[in-house]
Structures are given as structure tokens and as C-alpha cells.
N, C-alpha and C positions, 0 to 999 in steps of 0.2 A: 149400837155402840161399836166403835171400830175395834178390830182385832189387835191384840197385843202379842208381843213375842212370847209371853208366858202361856198364852192360849195355845200357841203352836207347840210349845214344849210339853204341855200337859197332854195334848192329843197324840203327840209322837211318843210319849213315855220316856222323854229324855230331859236333861236339865236345860235351863235357860242358857247356860254357858255353852252347851253343845249346839243349840240352835244358832247362837251368836257366832260360834266358830264356823258353822256351815255358811252363814251369810257373809262371813269375812274371808271365806276361801281358805281356811286353815287346812293343811294336809294332815293334821293330827287326828282327824275324825275317820273312823273305820269306814271303808267303802259302803258296806251294807247300811250303816247308820246314816251316812251322808245321803244315800238314795232315799231312805225311809223318811228323813226330815223333809227333803225336797218334795216328796210325794204328798206329805201332809200339807206343806205350804201351798202346793198346787190345788189340792182338794178344798182347802179353806179359803183360797183366793187371797192369801195374805200378801200385802204389798209392803216391803221394807221402806222405812223412812228415807233411805238413801236416794230413792228415785225422785224425791221432792227437793233435793238439794244439789247444787252444783251442776245442773244439767245445762247443756248448751242451749242458748236462746233459739238458734236456728238449727233444727235437726229434723230428720225424717223418721226417727224411731224405727229404723230398719238396719239390719245387720246382714252382710253378705257372707255366705259360707261356701267354700270351694272344697269339693271332695274329688278323689281320683277315680272312684269306681262305685257307682251306686248299686251294682249287683253284688258287691262284697258283703259278707255277713258282718264285718267289723264296723264299717262307717255308719250304717243306720243307727246302731246303738249309741255311738258317740253323738250323732246328731240329735237323738232323743234327749240326751243330757243338755245339749246346747239349747234346744227348743224350750225345755222346761224352765230353765233359768231366764231365757229371753222373755218368756211369757210373764214370769214373776216380776220382771222389771219393765213390762209393757213395751217390749221390742218385737217387731215382726222380723221374719227372716226371708232371705232370698237364697235358695239352694242351687248351686251350680255344679254339675257333674262334668269333669273334664275328660273322662275316658283316657287319662294319661296322655292326652294329646296337647302338645305345646301350643299349637295354633288356637285350639279351643280355650286353653288357659289364658292366652293373651286377649282373646275376644271377651272372655268373661270378666277379666280385670277391667277392660274398657267399659263394659256394660255396667258393672257395679259402680265404677267411678261416675258414669253418666247418671246413674240412678241416685247419686249422692247419698250412698249409704253412710251411716255414722261410723261404722267400723267393720272389720272383716276378720273372720276366723278361717285360717288357711291350713288345709291338711291334704293338699293335692300332691303334685309331682315332686320328685327330688329337687331340692332348691339349689340351682346352679348360681354362680356368681352374678350372672345377668339377671336371673329372676330375683335373687336376693336384693340386688340394687333397685329393681323395679318396685318390690314391696316396700323398701325403705323410702322410696321417693313419693309414695302415695301420701296425700294430705290427710289421711285418716289413720287411726291406730289399727295395727294388725297383730293378732295373736296366733301363734302356731300351735297346733295340737297334733301330737304323735309324730312330730318332726322338730327340728331345731335349726337355727341359723344365726351365727354371730350374736349380736345383742338384741335381736327381736324377742319380744316376750314369748314364752313357750311353756307348754305343759306336756311332759313326757314321763316315761318310766326309765329306769336304768337298764337299758337293753343288754348291755355287756354283762352286768351282774346276773340278770335273769337267765340269760343263756348259759352262763357259767354254772349257775346253780342247778339247772336241769342236767347238765353233763355230769356234775358231781353226784347227783342223785342216781343216774344210770350206772355210774361206776360203783357206787355203794350197793347197787342191786346185782353186781357181779359181772357187768359188761366191760370187755376190754376193747372190742372192735365196734366203735360207735360211728355210724355214718351221719352225715348232715346234708340236708337239702336246704340250701341257703336262700335268702331273699336276694334282691338285686345287688350285685357286687359293687355297684357304684352308688348305692344308697348308704350314706354314712351313719344313719340312725338304725333302721331296722335291718339293713344289710350287713355292713362292715362290723358294726358293734356286736351283733349276734355271732358272726363268724369268729371274731376275736375272743369273745367269751367262751366259745366252744374250744378254741385252741388253748386258751389260758388254763381251762380246767384240766385238759389232757396233760399239759406241761407240768402243772402243779402236782399232779398225781403220778408223774414219772412215765406217762404214756407217750408213745411216739405218734407224731402227726402224720397220717397216711393220706396224701393228697388224692389217692384213688377213691377214698371214702367221702370226699366232698364234691357235691354236685350242685350246680347253679340252678336256681328256680326263680319264679316271679310272684310268689305268694298264692298263685291260683292252683286249682285242683289238678288240671292236666299236667302242669310242671311237676307236681308231687307224684303223680302217677308214673310219668316217664322217668323221673329221677329214681323213684322206688324200684321200677323194673331194672334200671341200670345197676343199682346197688345190690339188689337181691339176686341177680344172675351172675355176680362176680364169682370167680372160682373160690375165693375166700370172702364170702359175704359177711357183712356185719351182723352182730347179734342184736343190735339196737339201732334205730334210725331216729334222729331228731330233725323235725321239719320246722322251718322258721315261721310257719303259719299253720293254723289248724286246717285250713282248706287244703294245703299241700299234704298234711298228715292224712287226711281222708283219702287222697290219691294213693298214698303209700299203702293204706289199709286195703284198697281195691287191688293193687298190684300183688300184695301178699296173698290175698284170697285167690286170685287167679293162679298163683304158683302153689296153691294148697299148703301154705306155711301157717302153722298154728300161732296165734297171737295170745299171750306174750311168750309162750314156751320156746318157740323157734325164732321169733323175731319180736322184739319190743318196739313200740312206736310212741313217740311223744311229739306234741305240737306246741304252738305258741299263740296265745290270744284268749282262749277259753270262750269262744263264741257259743251261743246257745245250743247249737247242734252237737257240740262236743260231748255233752252228757246224755244225748238222746240216741246217738248211733250205737250199734252193737258190733264189737265191744266199745264201751265208752272210752274216751280219749284222755290219757294223762297229758297235762299241758301246763304252760305258764299262763296264769290268769292276769290279763291287763284289766284295770278298772275302767272299761270303755265308757260307760255312762258318766262316771265321775270325771274322766278326762274332758268330756264335752262340757259338763256342768261347771267344772273349775275353770276351764278356758273361757267360757262365756262370762262367768263372774269376774274373772280378771279383766276382761274387756270392759265390763260395766264400771269397774273401779277406775280404769284409765279414763273412760268417758266422763265419769262423774267427778274426777279430780280427787278421789279418795286416797288415803294413805295406803301405800303398797309396800309390803315387807320385802318381797322379791318378785322379779318378773320371770324368773326361771324356776318353775315348780316341777319337782320330781315326785311322782306319786308311787305308792307302794305296789308291788306285785306279789303274787303268791304262787306256789307250786301246788297243783291239784292232782293228786294221785288217783287214777281210775284203772280200768281193766286192761288197757293196752300195755301196761308195764308190770 
């Protein structure tokens, strides 16, 4: 007997309506519930009816995925969400790692086109006008994850509000001099938005913006370490540092340890992403949690909807974030 949606609901311990919302890409489902339902679907090998309707006659059942850095803690978790939903809808994936290299990016776009993939999920480099035009010119649907560009379908969080919330939290903890190690300053999503959120929180609370407390980073450990050393050796050092990625925050923790500064009594540290290592390091990291798995799963489900000609409520999906308080603050 074929599996039914109510069988999945029963096994997951949720309502049929909740399973339906997961299958239809609703962002009203809590991240942990979303992942739990997808895991049950995977284990039970349930195949939604949608794959049997409105599929292209000529297709390769293959999706191309482009990521900027396979060594990052962030992107593998996003890809896990993509792969689980791709498997649910009988799609294979081709994973391309660009290493933030424009030449490799162009090469892989050409390769994926030649492979005649049915669609693409793009979360690689900063999207320039030239790259945006290239993505729009492809004869296949493209969904952006953790980035955004004009009218291309995208799955993100509100980076501005998330950054603002973290600074508000640090102010509430009694910090007045709050440093920031930013993402790439030409990145309008994870870079500029998080910087502006930091500044807005300070302005709203009547704090002065001190440019000496803002250091540019690139989301990686070493830039956090170097930025941390720079901020922590100022004559008037900050009492808290917010890093625009967890990996950079780990670098700040190392810098603080080398300077023999106690965390969080002498310096509080906060990150962004909530990668798995954030709860495992000592001290554990206070951070903004992005729903990484869900971003991938929702992005892939959006792509299947486009491919299948299903009704789509919106092509711009903004998922919820949360602030996770741990030992570094």
C-alpha cells in the first residue's frame, strides 16, 4: 500500500496540515519541526504527488548547486537541506565549489548549462550586475539562497534586523563600546545589511558610532583573529565584539585568549550563523542562529514548485532567525 500524507504526520507526531505546510514551503513552520518532518519523509521514502504532475517532458532530473567555499561550516548544512528535498522529489544534484573565484564561477555556469540541468540553486559569490544578468539569461530557473538580487527567487533571513537585535541585546547587557568585525563591505546581503543593522541599533539607543570600532573581515577565522587583535589592543578597547560570522567570532576568542582577557567578564563576544561548532567550543558562543538546513530545503522546494508549475505565493522568502545566548556574553 502506498504511503499517504497522514502516515507521515502520524510518524512525525504532527498534524496533516503541518506536513502539508512543509511540502508547500510555508515559512510558518518552526525550523525544528520543518527539519523533523523532512527527516521522517526521508526515512519513510514518501514521494509527494506533486512529482507526478506538471513535470517537463524533457528533463535530466538534475539540479546544479553553486557554493563559494566548501570548507565553510555554513554551506554544507545548507546543502544537506537541498539534498534531502531534492531526493524527495527524485532529483540528483551536481555540486560546484567556486572558491570565490569569478573564473571558476563562469566555468561552472557553462558546465551546468552543458549538462542541461533542470534548474540551479546559487549561493556563491556577490552578485554583480554582470553576474545577475548572466543568471537571468539562463534558460532554466535559478533560486538564490542566502543572497538576493532584483527579481530572482530567493530565500534569506532579515540580516539587518538580526544584526540590530544582537547589538540591542549587548546594550541591554550593559555594553557601551561595541566593536564589529564585518563581512565583506561590498556584499549587500551579509555585509552591508549587517553593518547597517549594527549602526541602527547604536543610533536608536543614543550611542555614538565610533569608526575605530569597525573592522573589515571576510567571514573566515583568520580575519576574525586579526580583527580581534586590532580591536582588543586599542587604548580604549571595546567591552563587546560582534563578528558577522561564527568563524570570525572563533578568531576573536583566540585573540582574547592570547591577550589573557577573560570571556565574558573582560570582553563579550557574539557571532552570526549558529554553526554546529558554536555550541561545542569553550566558552560556547552567543550568536544569531540562521536556519541553515531550512534555507536549503525551502530553496529546493521553491525550485521544484517552479519546475512543476505549482502555485507560488511568493518568490522572495524570508525565514525567521533567533538569538542564542551562550557563555561568551
